[in-house]
C-alpha positions in Angstrom: -23.4 -51.7 -31.4 -24.0 -49.0 -28.8 -20.3 -49.0 -27.9 -19.3 -48.4 -31.5 -21.7 -45.4 -31.6 -20.3 -44.0 -28.4 -16.7 -44.4 -29.6 -17.5 -42.9 -33.0 -19.3 -40.0 -31.2 -16.3 -39.5 -28.9 -13.9 -39.4 -31.8 -16.1 -36.9 -33.6 -16.4 -34.8 -30.5 -12.7 -34.8 -30.0 -12.2 -33.9 -33.7 -14.7 -31.0 -33.4 -13.0 -29.7 -30.2 -9.6 -29.7 -31.9 -11.0 -27.7 -34.8 -13.0 -25.3 -32.6 -10.1 -24.4 -30.2 -8.4 -21.3 -31.1 -4.8 -21.8 -32.2 -2.0 -19.8 -30.6 -0.7 -17.0 -32.5 2.6 -17.5 -34.3 4.2 -14.5 -32.6 3.2 -12.7 -29.4 2.5 -9.0 -29.7 5.8 -8.2 -28.1 7.7 -10.4 -30.5 5.8 -8.9 -33.5 6.7 -5.4 -32.3 10.3 -6.5 -32.0 10.3 -7.9 -35.6 8.7 -4.7 -36.9 11.3 -2.6 -35.1 14.1 -4.7 -36.5 12.6 -4.4 -40.0 12.3 -0.6 -39.7 15.9 -0.3 -38.4 17.2 -2.5 -41.3 15.2 -0.4 -43.8 16.6 2.8 -42.2 20.1 1.5 -42.4 19.7 0.6 -46.1 18.2 4.0 -46.8 21.0 5.8 -45.0 23.5 3.7 -47.0 22.0 4.7 -50.3 21.6 8.3 -49.2 25.3 8.6 -48.1 26.5 7.0 -51.3 24.7 9.6 -53.3 26.3 12.6 -51.5 30.0 13.5 -52.0 32.2 13.3 -48.9 33.7 16.7 -48.1 37.5 17.0 -48.2 39.1 16.8 -44.8 36.2 14.9 -43.2 37.0 12.5 -40.4 36.6 8.8 -41.1 34.1 6.9 -39.0 34.9 4.9 -37.0 38.2 6.4 -36.0 41.3 4.4 -36.4 42.8 2.9 -33.3 46.0 4.9 -33.8 44.1 8.2 -33.7 43.5 7.8 -29.9 47.3 7.9 -29.1 46.9 5.6 -26.2 49.6 3.0 -26.9 51.7 4.2 -23.9 48.8 3.9 -21.4 49.0 0.8 -19.2 45.9 -1.3 -18.6 42.5 -1.6 -20.2 40.8 0.7 -17.8 43.1 3.6 -18.6 42.7 3.0 -22.3 38.9 2.9 -22.1 38.8 6.0 -20.0 41.0 7.9 -22.5 38.8 6.7 -25.4 35.6 7.7 -23.7 37.0 11.2 -23.0 37.9 11.6 -26.6 34.7 10.0 -28.0 31.8 9.8 -25.5 29.9 7.3 -27.8 32.5 4.7 -26.9 31.0 4.5 -23.4 27.6 3.6 -24.9 29.1 1.1 -27.3 31.1 -0.5 -24.5 28.0 -0.8 -22.3 26.0 -2.5 -25.0 28.8 -4.9 -25.7 29.2 -5.8 -22.0 25.4 -6.3 -21.7 25.4 -8.5 -24.7 28.0 -10.7 -23.1 26.1 -10.9 -19.8 22.9 -11.7 -21.7 24.6 -14.6 -23.5 25.7 -16.2 -20.3 22.5 -15.4 -18.4 19.9 -16.5 -21.0 19.6 -20.1 -19.6 19.1 -18.6 -16.1 16.4 -16.3 -17.4 14.6 -19.2 -18.9 14.9 -21.3 -15.7 13.4 -18.4 -13.6 10.6 -17.9 -16.3 9.7 -21.6 -16.1 9.7 -21.5 -12.3 7.3 -18.6 -12.4 5.1 -20.3 -15.0 4.8 -23.4 -12.8 4.0 -21.4 -9.7 1.3 -19.5 -11.6 -0.1 -22.8 -12.9 -0.4 -24.0 -9.3 -2.3 -20.7 -8.4 -4.7 -21.4 -11.3 -5.3 -25.0 -10.0 -5.9 -23.6 -6.5 -8.4 -21.0 -7.9 -6.2 -18.0 -6.9 -5.8 -16.8 -10.4 -7.9 -16.6 -13.6 -7.8 -19.7 -15.7 -6.7 -17.8 -18.8 -4.2 -15.6 -17.1 -0.5 -15.7 -17.7 2.2 -14.6 -15.2 3.4 -11.3 -16.8 7.0 -11.6 -15.4 7.4 -15.1 -16.8 6.2 -14.1 -20.2 8.5 -11.1 -20.4 11.5 -12.9 -19.0 11.0 -15.8 -21.5 11.1 -13.3 -24.3 14.2 -11.7 -22.9 
């Protein structure tokens, strides 16, 4: 009889501890800021689209983006010469090319970023076990890198 009371008490205690423990937030503050930023950018893009549709386009205005033929670089040999010519004519092309290049690098490096993040998390967990770090602390680099 005493065993049944103890097991029922332990089950109740376990149930209470599950209810009482705070749940993790759905999104970290950094992720929430990113979602908010993306929503604002999307709203701004929609608003700019509506605003540009309401204003008439002046006669003789250049089209954006420029056509590839307008760069007059078909006679240049090699991608480096073509990119250099296009950046000289339109400096924004350098920024766009860098973003594109970084996106490709990120695609191939994402798994490596996660592996390093997990390694740092495990090392920090060992520090917590050894008493070298606060129990509720999180390795800041691992958290940022896992979100990257």
